[in-house]
Each structure stands twice: as structure tokens, then as C-alpha cells.
N, CA, C, O and the ligand as a Tripos MOL2 file, in Angstrom:
@<TRIPOS>MOLECULE
protein
  229   227    58     0     0
PROTEIN
NO_CHARGES

@<TRIPOS>ATOM
      1 N           5.2460   -7.1790    4.6920 N.3       1 MET1
      2 CA          3.9410   -6.5630    5.1380 C.3       1 MET1
      3 C           4.2720   -5.1570    4.8680 C.2       1 MET1
      4 O           5.4320   -4.8100    4.6490 O.2       1 MET1
      5 N           3.1540   -4.2340    4.8780 N.am      2 PHE2
      6 CA          3.3380   -2.7910    4.6360 C.3       2 PHE2
      7 C           2.2070   -2.0020    5.4580 C.2       2 PHE2
      8 O           1.2500   -2.6080    5.9400 O.2       2 PHE2
      9 N           2.3420   -0.8610    5.5670 N.am      3 ASP3
     10 CA          1.2430   -0.1380    6.2160 C.3       3 ASP3
     11 C           0.8700    0.9930    5.2370 C.2       3 ASP3
     12 O           1.6790    1.6790    4.6130 O.2       3 ASP3
     13 N          -0.4290    1.0830    5.1970 N.am      4 VAL4
     14 CA         -0.9380    2.1970    4.4730 C.3       4 VAL4
     15 C          -1.9610    3.1980    5.2010 C.2       4 VAL4
     16 O          -2.3730    2.8550    6.3090 O.2       4 VAL4
     17 N          -2.3630    4.3170    4.6940 N.am      5 TYR5
     18 CA         -3.3870    5.2600    5.2830 C.3       5 TYR5
     19 C          -4.6740    4.7380    4.9720 C.2       5 TYR5
     20 O          -4.9530    4.8170    3.7760 O.2       5 TYR5
     21 N          -5.5580    4.2140    5.7280 N.am      6 CYS6
     22 CA         -6.7690    3.6920    5.6380 C.3       6 CYS6
     23 C          -7.8690    4.7330    5.9340 C.2       6 CYS6
     24 O          -8.0240    5.0820    7.1040 O.2       6 CYS6
     25 N          -8.5810    5.2100    5.0400 N.am      7 SER7
     26 CA         -9.6360    6.1930    5.2830 C.3       7 SER7
     27 C         -10.7880    5.4670    6.4550 C.2       7 SER7
     28 O         -11.2650    6.0490    7.4290 O.2       7 SER7
     29 N         -11.0090    4.2760    6.0990 N.am      8 GLY8
     30 CA        -11.9780    3.6890    6.8370 C.3       8 GLY8
     31 C         -11.5990    3.8440    8.1670 C.2       8 GLY8
     32 O         -12.3800    4.3640    8.9630 O.2       8 GLY8
     33 N         -10.3220    3.3950    8.5620 N.am      9 HIS9
     34 CA         -9.8720    3.3070   10.0740 C.3       9 HIS9
     35 C          -9.6290    4.8850   10.4730 C.2       9 HIS9
     36 O          -9.8500    5.2490   11.6280 O.2       9 HIS9
     37 N          -9.2090    5.7210    9.5660 N.am     10 GLY10
     38 CA         -8.8530    7.1080    9.8550 C.3      10 GLY10
     39 C          -7.3720    7.1200   10.2970 C.2      10 GLY10
     40 O          -6.9050    8.1150   10.8520 O.2      10 GLY10
     41 N          -6.6340    6.0160   10.0520 N.am     11 SER11
     42 CA         -5.3070    5.8690   10.5770 C.3      11 SER11
     43 C          -4.3720    4.9380    9.7160 C.2      11 SER11
     44 O          -4.8880    4.3550    8.7620 O.2      11 SER11
     45 N          -3.2440    4.7850    9.9430 N.am     12 ARG12
     46 CA         -2.2190    3.9620    9.3020 C.3      12 ARG12
     47 C          -2.6600    2.4750    9.6550 C.2      12 ARG12
     48 O          -2.9000    2.2420   10.8400 O.2      12 ARG12
     49 N          -2.7760    1.5360    8.8020 N.am     13 VAL13
     50 CA         -3.0800    0.1070    9.0990 C.3      13 VAL13
     51 C          -2.0720   -0.7840    8.5190 C.2      13 VAL13
     52 O          -1.6360   -0.5680    7.3880 O.2      13 VAL13
     53 N          -1.6560   -1.8240    9.2660 N.am     14 LEU14
     54 CA         -0.6680   -2.8030    8.6090 C.3      14 LEU14
     55 C          -1.3900   -3.7460    7.9920 C.2      14 LEU14
     56 O          -2.3550   -4.3270    8.4870 O.2      14 LEU14
     57 N          -0.8820   -3.9340    6.7690 N.am     15 MET15
     58 CA         -1.4980   -4.8740    5.9400 C.3      15 MET15
     59 C          -0.5230   -6.0020    5.7390 C.2      15 MET15
     60 O           0.6890   -5.8270    5.6170 O.2      15 MET15
     61 N          -1.1740   -7.2610    5.7110 N.am     16 GLY16
     62 CA         -0.4600   -8.5450    5.4610 C.3      16 GLY16
     63 C          -0.8240   -8.9290    4.0050 C.2      16 GLY16
     64 O          -1.6390   -8.3190    3.3130 O.2      16 GLY16
     65 N          -0.1220  -10.0050    3.6350 N.am     17 MET17
     66 CA         -0.1740  -10.6900    2.3160 C.3      17 MET17
     67 C          -1.7200  -11.0380    1.8590 C.2      17 MET17
     68 O          -2.0790  -11.1870    0.6900 O.2      17 MET17
     69 N          -2.4730  -11.1270    2.9060 N.am     18 ASP18
     70 CA         -3.9170  -11.5860    2.7140 C.3      18 ASP18
     71 C          -4.6800  -10.1900    2.3900 C.2      18 ASP18
     72 O          -5.8550  -10.1830    2.0250 O.2      18 ASP18
     73 N          -4.0760   -9.2620    2.5190 N.am     19 SER19
     74 CA         -4.9170   -7.8600    2.1660 C.3      19 SER19
     75 C          -4.5360   -7.3870    0.7530 C.2      19 SER19
     76 O          -5.0610   -6.4410    0.1660 O.2      19 SER19
     77 N          -3.5050   -8.2130    0.2630 N.am     20 VAL20
     78 CA         -3.3000   -7.7690   -1.1040 C.3      20 VAL20
     79 C          -4.1800   -8.4330   -2.1910 C.2      20 VAL20
     80 O          -4.2260   -9.6620   -2.2510 O.2      20 VAL20
     81 N          -4.8700   -7.6700   -3.0390 N.am     21 ARG21
     82 CA         -5.7820   -8.0140   -4.0300 C.3      21 ARG21
     83 C          -4.9200   -8.4720   -5.1720 C.2      21 ARG21
     84 O          -4.9760   -9.6290   -5.5880 O.2      21 ARG21
     85 N          -4.1710   -7.6170   -5.6450 N.am     22 ARG22
     86 CA         -3.2760   -7.7870   -6.9080 C.3      22 ARG22
     87 C          -2.2090   -7.0230   -7.0080 C.2      22 ARG22
     88 O          -2.2190   -5.9010   -6.5000 O.2      22 ARG22
     89 N          -1.1890   -7.4700   -7.6320 N.am     23 LEU23
     90 CA          0.0060   -6.7490   -8.0330 C.3      23 LEU23
     91 C          -0.1570   -6.2060   -9.4510 C.2      23 LEU23
     92 O          -0.8020   -6.9240  -10.2150 O.2      23 LEU23
     93 N           0.2930   -5.1260   -9.8990 N.am     24 ARG24
     94 CA          0.4110   -4.6840  -11.2040 C.3      24 ARG24
     95 C           1.5950   -3.7750  -11.5150 C.2      24 ARG24
     96 O           2.1300   -3.0480  -10.6780 O.2      24 ARG24
     97 N           1.8920   -3.8630  -12.5670 N.am     25 ASN25
     98 CA          3.0730   -2.8340  -12.9100 C.3      25 ASN25
     99 C           2.4950   -1.6710  -13.9000 C.2      25 ASN25
    100 O           1.9390   -1.8650  -14.9810 O.2      25 ASN25
    101 N           2.7450   -0.4740  -13.3020 N.am     26 THR26
    102 CA          2.1510    0.7240  -14.0400 C.3      26 THR26
    103 C           3.4530    1.4420  -14.7390 C.2      26 THR26
    104 O           4.5730    0.9300  -14.7480 O.2      26 THR26
    105 N           3.1650    2.5490  -15.2490 N.am     27 ALA27
    106 CA          4.3010    3.3420  -15.9980 C.3      27 ALA27
    107 C           5.0630    3.8540  -14.8570 C.2      27 ALA27
    108 O           6.2510    4.1120  -15.0460 O.2      27 ALA27
    109 N           4.6330    4.0070  -13.8930 N.am     28 HIS28
    110 CA          5.4380    4.4870  -12.5390 C.3      28 HIS28
    111 C           6.0030    3.4230  -11.7030 C.2      28 HIS28
    112 O           6.5530    3.7280  -10.6440 O.2      28 HIS28
    113 N           5.9240    2.2910  -12.0560 N.am     29 GLY29
    114 CA          6.4880    1.2480  -11.2410 C.3      29 GLY29
    115 C           5.2700    0.2840  -10.7390 C.2      29 GLY29
    116 O           4.0890    0.3980  -11.0680 O.2      29 GLY29
    117 N           5.8440   -0.7070   -9.8510 N.am     30 PRO30
    118 CA          4.8880   -1.7250   -9.4320 C.3      30 PRO30
    119 C           3.8970   -1.0320   -8.4660 C.2      30 PRO30
    120 O           4.2230   -0.0420   -7.8110 O.2      30 PRO30
    121 N           2.6700   -1.5990   -8.4090 N.am     31 GLU31
    122 CA          1.6700   -0.9870   -7.5020 C.3      31 GLU31
    123 C           0.8470   -2.2800   -7.0300 C.2      31 GLU31
    124 O           0.5760   -3.2510   -7.7360 O.2      31 GLU31
    125 N           0.5000   -2.0790   -5.6500 N.am     32 VAL32
    126 CA         -0.1920   -3.1470   -5.0110 C.3      32 VAL32
    127 C          -1.6320   -2.5460   -4.6170 C.2      32 VAL32
    128 O          -1.8130   -1.5050   -3.9850 O.2      32 VAL32
    129 N          -2.6410   -3.4330   -5.1310 N.am     33 GLU33
    130 CA         -4.0570   -3.0590   -4.7630 C.3      33 GLU33
    131 C          -4.3800   -3.7980   -3.6350 C.2      33 GLU33
    132 O          -4.3830   -5.0280   -3.6870 O.2      33 GLU33
    133 N          -4.7210   -3.0360   -2.3640 N.am     34 TRP34
    134 CA         -5.0790   -3.6580   -1.2080 C.3      34 TRP34
    135 C          -6.4810   -3.3330   -0.5680 C.2      34 TRP34
    136 O          -7.0920   -2.2820   -0.7600 O.2      34 TRP34
    137 N          -6.8940   -4.3500    0.1980 N.am     35 ARG35
    138 CA         -8.3400   -4.2920    0.7960 C.3      35 ARG35
    139 C          -8.1200   -4.3670    2.2900 C.2      35 ARG35
    140 O          -7.5620   -5.3400    2.7970 O.2      35 ARG35
    141 N          -8.5270   -3.4100    2.9430 N.am     36 CYS36
    142 CA         -8.4110   -3.5300    4.5600 C.3      36 CYS36
    143 C          -9.5250   -4.3140    4.9780 C.2      36 CYS36
    144 O         -10.4390   -4.6130    4.2090 O.2      36 CYS36
    145 N          -9.4700   -4.6980    6.3240 N.am     37 SER37
    146 CA        -10.2610   -5.5570    6.9660 C.3      37 SER37
    147 C         -11.6430   -4.8910    7.0330 C.2      37 SER37
    148 O         -12.6740   -5.5550    7.1450 O.2      37 SER37
    149 N         -11.6230   -3.5950    6.9620 N.am     38 CYS38
    150 CA        -12.8260   -2.7310    7.2370 C.3      38 CYS38
    151 C         -13.5320   -2.4160    5.7360 C.2      38 CYS38
    152 O         -14.4880   -1.6470    5.6340 O.2      38 CYS38
    153 N         -12.9810   -3.0580    4.6800 N.am     39 GLY39
    154 CA        -13.5020   -3.0450    3.3490 C.3      39 GLY39
    155 C         -12.8970   -1.8030    2.5580 C.2      39 GLY39
    156 O         -13.2360   -1.7130    1.3780 O.2      39 GLY39
    157 N         -12.1250   -0.9290    3.0220 N.am     40 THR40
    158 CA        -11.5300    0.1990    2.2780 C.3      40 THR40
    159 C         -10.4940   -0.4070    1.3550 C.2      40 THR40
    160 O          -9.6880   -1.2070    1.8300 O.2      40 THR40
    161 N         -10.4530   -0.0590   -0.0360 N.am     41 THR41
    162 CA         -9.4660   -0.3340   -0.7850 C.3      41 THR41
    163 C          -8.5620    0.7190   -1.1680 C.2      41 THR41
    164 O          -8.8780    1.8960   -0.9980 O.2      41 THR41
    165 N          -7.4920    0.3920   -1.6590 N.am     42 GLY42
    166 CA         -6.6060    1.4720   -2.1750 C.3      42 GLY42
    167 C          -5.5010    0.8550   -2.9110 C.2      42 GLY42
    168 O          -5.5060   -0.3300   -3.2420 O.2      42 GLY42
    169 N          -4.4510    1.7650   -3.1900 N.am     43 THR43
    170 CA         -3.2050    1.0810   -3.8380 C.3      43 THR43
    171 C          -2.0980    1.8160   -3.1870 C.2      43 THR43
    172 O          -2.1960    2.9410   -2.6970 O.2      43 THR43
    173 N          -0.9990    1.0520   -3.2270 N.am     44 TRP44
    174 CA          0.3130    1.2850   -2.4000 C.3      44 TRP44
    175 C           1.3810    0.8590   -3.5310 C.2      44 TRP44
    176 O           1.3340   -0.1550   -4.2270 O.2      44 TRP44
    177 N           2.3580    1.8800   -3.5470 N.am     45 GLN45
    178 CA          3.5090    1.7830   -4.4630 C.3      45 GLN45
    179 C           4.8170    1.5720   -3.6380 C.2      45 GLN45
    180 O           5.3600    2.4750   -3.0000 O.2      45 GLN45
    181 N           5.2320    0.3890   -3.7100 N.am     46 PRO46
    182 CA          6.3620   -0.0760   -2.7700 C.3      46 PRO46
    183 C           7.5390    0.8520   -3.1020 C.2      46 PRO46
    184 O           8.1870    1.3060   -2.1590 O.2      46 PRO46
    185 N           7.9040    1.2010   -4.4800 N.am     47 HIS47
    186 CA          9.0850    2.2180   -4.6900 C.3      47 HIS47
    187 C           9.0010    3.5330   -3.9990 C.2      47 HIS47
    188 O           9.9860    4.2510   -3.8220 O.2      47 HIS47
    189 N           7.7650    3.8340   -3.6050 N.am     48 ARG48
    190 CA          7.7250    5.1530   -2.9850 C.3      48 ARG48
    191 C           7.8350    5.0730   -1.5110 C.2      48 ARG48
    192 O           7.9260    6.1430   -0.9090 O.2      48 ARG48
    193 N           7.8410    3.8050   -0.7400 N.am     49 GLY49
    194 CA          8.2390    3.5800    0.5780 C.3      49 GLY49
    195 C           7.1710    4.2700    1.5440 C.2      49 GLY49
    196 O           6.0380    4.5760    1.1730 O.2      49 GLY49
    197 N           7.6370    4.4640    2.7400 N.am     50 ALA50
    198 CA          6.7350    5.0290    3.6360 C.3      50 ALA50
    199 C           6.9620    6.6090    3.9210 C.2      50 ALA50
    200 O           6.7780    7.1610    5.0060 O.2      50 ALA50
    201 N           7.3690    7.1740    2.8120 N.am     51 GLY51
    202 CA          7.7030    8.5870    2.9210 C.3      51 GLY51
    203 C           9.0880    8.8150    3.4920 C.2      51 GLY51
    204 O           9.3270    9.9270    3.9620 O.2      51 GLY51
    205 N          10.0500    7.8530    3.4990 N.am     52 SER52
    206 CA         11.4370    8.1680    3.6620 C.3      52 SER52
    207 C          12.0900    8.8730    2.6130 C.2      52 SER52
    208 O          11.8550    8.4400    1.4840 O.2      52 SER52
    209 N          12.8230    9.8170    2.7010 N.am     53 ALA53
    210 CA         13.5490   10.5560    1.7670 C.3      53 ALA53
    211 C          15.0190    9.9010    1.6630 C.2      53 ALA53
    212 O          15.8290   10.3390    0.8460 O.2      53 ALA53
    213 N          15.2900    8.9590    2.4260 N.am     54 ALA54
    214 CA         16.6310    8.2950    2.4820 C.3      54 ALA54
    215 C          16.6910    7.3740    1.2950 C.2      54 ALA54
    216 O          17.7780    7.1770    0.7530 O.2      54 ALA54
    217 N          15.6860    6.8440    0.8930 N.am     55 LYS55
    218 CA         15.5280    5.7670   -0.1920 C.3      55 LYS55
    219 C          15.8110    6.4070   -1.6560 C.2      55 LYS55
    220 O          14.9060    6.8330   -2.3730 O.2      55 LYS55
    221 N          17.1530    6.4200   -1.9990 N.am     56 VAL56
    222 CA         17.4340    6.8750   -3.3030 C.3      56 VAL56
    223 C          18.0900    5.9730   -4.1000 C.2      56 VAL56
    224 O          19.1350    5.4220   -3.7530 O.2      56 VAL56
    225 N          17.4640    5.7640   -5.2890 N.am     57 HIS57
    226 CA         18.3100    4.5950   -6.3260 C.3      57 HIS57
    227 C          19.1320    5.2660   -7.0980 C.2      57 HIS57
    228 O          19.8370    4.6710   -7.9130 O.2      57 HIS57
    229 ZN         -9.3920    0.1880    7.4990 Zn       58 ZN58
@<TRIPOS>BOND
     1     1     2 1
     2     2     3 1
     3     3     4 2
     4     3     5 am
     5     5     6 1
     6     6     7 1
     7     7     8 2
     8     7     9 am
     9     9    10 1
    10    10    11 1
    11    11    12 2
    12    11    13 am
    13    13    14 1
    14    14    15 1
    15    15    16 2
    16    15    17 am
    17    17    18 1
    18    18    19 1
    19    19    20 2
    20    19    21 am
    21    21    22 1
    22    22    23 1
    23    23    24 2
    24    23    25 am
    25    25    26 1
    26    26    27 1
    27    27    28 2
    28    27    29 am
    29    29    30 1
    30    30    31 1
    31    31    32 2
    32    31    33 am
    33    33    34 1
    34    34    35 1
    35    35    36 2
    36    35    37 am
    37    37    38 1
    38    38    39 1
    39    39    40 2
    40    39    41 am
    41    41    42 1
    42    42    43 1
    43    43    44 2
    44    43    45 am
    45    45    46 1
    46    46    47 1
    47    47    48 2
    48    47    49 am
    49    49    50 1
    50    50    51 1
    51    51    52 2
    52    51    53 am
    53    53    54 1
    54    54    55 1
    55    55    56 2
    56    55    57 am
    57    57    58 1
    58    58    59 1
    59    59    60 2
    60    59    61 am
    61    61    62 1
    62    62    63 1
    63    63    64 2
    64    63    65 am
    65    65    66 1
    66    66    67 1
    67    67    68 2
    68    67    69 am
    69    69    70 1
    70    70    71 1
    71    71    72 2
    72    71    73 am
    73    73    74 1
    74    74    75 1
    75    75    76 2
    76    75    77 am
    77    77    78 1
    78    78    79 1
    79    79    80 2
    80    79    81 am
    81    81    82 1
    82    82    83 1
    83    83    84 2
    84    83    85 am
    85    85    86 1
    86    86    87 1
    87    87    88 2
    88    87    89 am
    89    89    90 1
    90    90    91 1
    91    91    92 2
    92    91    93 am
    93    93    94 1
    94    94    95 1
    95    95    96 2
    96    95    97 am
    97    97    98 1
    98    98    99 1
    99    99   100 2
   100    99   101 am
   101   101   102 1
   102   102   103 1
   103   103   104 2
   104   103   105 am
   105   105   106 1
   106   106   107 1
   107   107   108 2
   108   107   109 am
   109   109   110 1
   110   110   111 1
   111   111   112 2
   112   111   113 am
   113   113   114 1
   114   114   115 1
   115   115   116 2
   116   115   117 am
   117   117   118 1
   118   118   119 1
   119   119   120 2
   120   119   121 am
   121   121   122 1
   122   122   123 1
   123   123   124 2
   124   123   125 am
   125   125   126 1
   126   126   127 1
   127   127   128 2
   128   127   129 am
   129   129   130 1
   130   130   131 1
   131   131   132 2
   132   131   133 am
   133   133   134 1
   134   134   135 1
   135   135   136 2
   136   135   137 am
   137   137   138 1
   138   138   139 1
   139   139   140 2
   140   139   141 am
   141   141   142 1
   142   142   143 1
   143   143   144 2
   144   143   145 am
   145   145   146 1
   146   146   147 1
   147   147   148 2
   148   147   149 am
   149   149   150 1
   150   150   151 1
   151   151   152 2
   152   151   153 am
   153   153   154 1
   154   154   155 1
   155   155   156 2
   156   155   157 am
   157   157   158 1
   158   158   159 1
   159   159   160 2
   160   159   161 am
   161   161   162 1
   162   162   163 1
   163   163   164 2
   164   163   165 am
   165   165   166 1
   166   166   167 1
   167   167   168 2
   168   167   169 am
   169   169   170 1
   170   170   171 1
   171   171   172 2
   172   171   173 am
   173   173   174 1
   174   174   175 1
   175   175   176 2
   176   175   177 am
   177   177   178 1
   178   178   179 1
   179   179   180 2
   180   179   181 am
   181   181   182 1
   182   182   183 1
   183   183   184 2
   184   183   185 am
   185   185   186 1
   186   186   187 1
   187   187   188 2
   188   187   189 am
   189   189   190 1
   190   190   191 1
   191   191   192 2
   192   191   193 am
   193   193   194 1
   194   194   195 1
   195   195   196 2
   196   195   197 am
   197   197   198 1
   198   198   199 1
   199   199   200 2
   200   199   201 am
   201   201   202 1
   202   202   203 1
   203   203   204 2
   204   203   205 am
   205   205   206 1
   206   206   207 1
   207   207   208 2
   208   207   209 am
   209   209   210 1
   210   210   211 1
   211   211   212 2
   212   211   213 am
   213   213   214 1
   214   214   215 1
   215   215   216 2
   216   215   217 am
   217   217   218 1
   218   218   219 1
   219   219   220 2
   220   219   221 am
   221   221   222 1
   222   222   223 1
   223   223   224 2
   224   223   225 am
   225   225   226 1
   226   226   227 1
   227   227   228 2
@<TRIPOS>SUBSTRUCTURE
     1 MET1         2 RESIDUE 1 A MET
     2 PHE2         6 RESIDUE 1 A PHE
     3 ASP3        10 RESIDUE 1 A ASP
     4 VAL4        14 RESIDUE 1 A VAL
     5 TYR5        18 RESIDUE 1 A TYR
     6 CYS6        22 RESIDUE 1 A CYS
     7 SER7        26 RESIDUE 1 A SER
     8 GLY8        30 RESIDUE 1 A GLY
     9 HIS9        34 RESIDUE 1 A HIS
    10 GLY10       38 RESIDUE 1 A GLY
    11 SER11       42 RESIDUE 1 A SER
    12 ARG12       46 RESIDUE 1 A ARG
    13 VAL13       50 RESIDUE 1 A VAL
    14 LEU14       54 RESIDUE 1 A LEU
    15 MET15       58 RESIDUE 1 A MET
    16 GLY16       62 RESIDUE 1 A GLY
    17 MET17       66 RESIDUE 1 A MET
    18 ASP18       70 RESIDUE 1 A ASP
    19 SER19       74 RESIDUE 1 A SER
    20 VAL20       78 RESIDUE 1 A VAL
    21 ARG21       82 RESIDUE 1 A ARG
    22 ARG22       86 RESIDUE 1 A ARG
    23 LEU23       90 RESIDUE 1 A LEU
    24 ARG24       94 RESIDUE 1 A ARG
    25 ASN25       98 RESIDUE 1 A ASN
    26 THR26      102 RESIDUE 1 A THR
    27 ALA27      106 RESIDUE 1 A ALA
    28 HIS28      110 RESIDUE 1 A HIS
    29 GLY29      114 RESIDUE 1 A GLY
    30 PRO30      118 RESIDUE 1 A PRO
    31 GLU31      122 RESIDUE 1 A GLU
    32 VAL32      126 RESIDUE 1 A VAL
    33 GLU33      130 RESIDUE 1 A GLU
    34 TRP34      134 RESIDUE 1 A TRP
    35 ARG35      138 RESIDUE 1 A ARG
    36 CYS36      142 RESIDUE 1 A CYS
    37 SER37      146 RESIDUE 1 A SER
    38 CYS38      150 RESIDUE 1 A CYS
    39 GLY39      154 RESIDUE 1 A GLY
    40 THR40      158 RESIDUE 1 A THR
    41 THR41      162 RESIDUE 1 A THR
    42 GLY42      166 RESIDUE 1 A GLY
    43 THR43      170 RESIDUE 1 A THR
    44 TRP44      174 RESIDUE 1 A TRP
    45 GLN45      178 RESIDUE 1 A GLN
    46 PRO46      182 RESIDUE 1 A PRO
    47 HIS47      186 RESIDUE 1 A HIS
    48 ARG48      190 RESIDUE 1 A ARG
    49 GLY49      194 RESIDUE 1 A GLY
    50 ALA50      198 RESIDUE 1 A ALA
    51 GLY51      202 RESIDUE 1 A GLY
    52 SER52      206 RESIDUE 1 A SER
    53 ALA53      210 RESIDUE 1 A ALA
    54 ALA54      214 RESIDUE 1 A ALA
    55 LYS55      218 RESIDUE 1 A LYS
    56 VAL56      222 RESIDUE 1 A VAL
    57 HIS57      226 RESIDUE 1 A HIS
    58 ZN58       229 GROUP 0 **** ****
């Protein structure tokens, strides 16, 4: 699971696997297309994490 900022909710929302529409690989790494229960869609990039600067590869 992961949490994203949802503009429909106006806050961060926890997404489960059933919120994932598809996974794809981009030039910048893997990207998840999600759809919130409120109908808002967006993308999330796992390698960017949740804004933590401690994750260095
Ligand atoms: Zn939402």
C-alpha cells in the first residue's frame, strides 16, 4: 500500500492494490497509475518514496 495526495479529498489518502490501475516503466523509473475511491486519478513513483531524503541508492 502507499499514500498519495488526492486533490479530490484535499488530503493524503492511503491506496491499496485495488486502487492501482496499472504499472508502467518510464524513463524516470516505475510509475503507478492510481484511482482514488472519489474518482480522482494520478500517478505515483515508488522510487521517489514519500518525500524522505534518507532513501539514497
Ligand atoms: Zn480521493
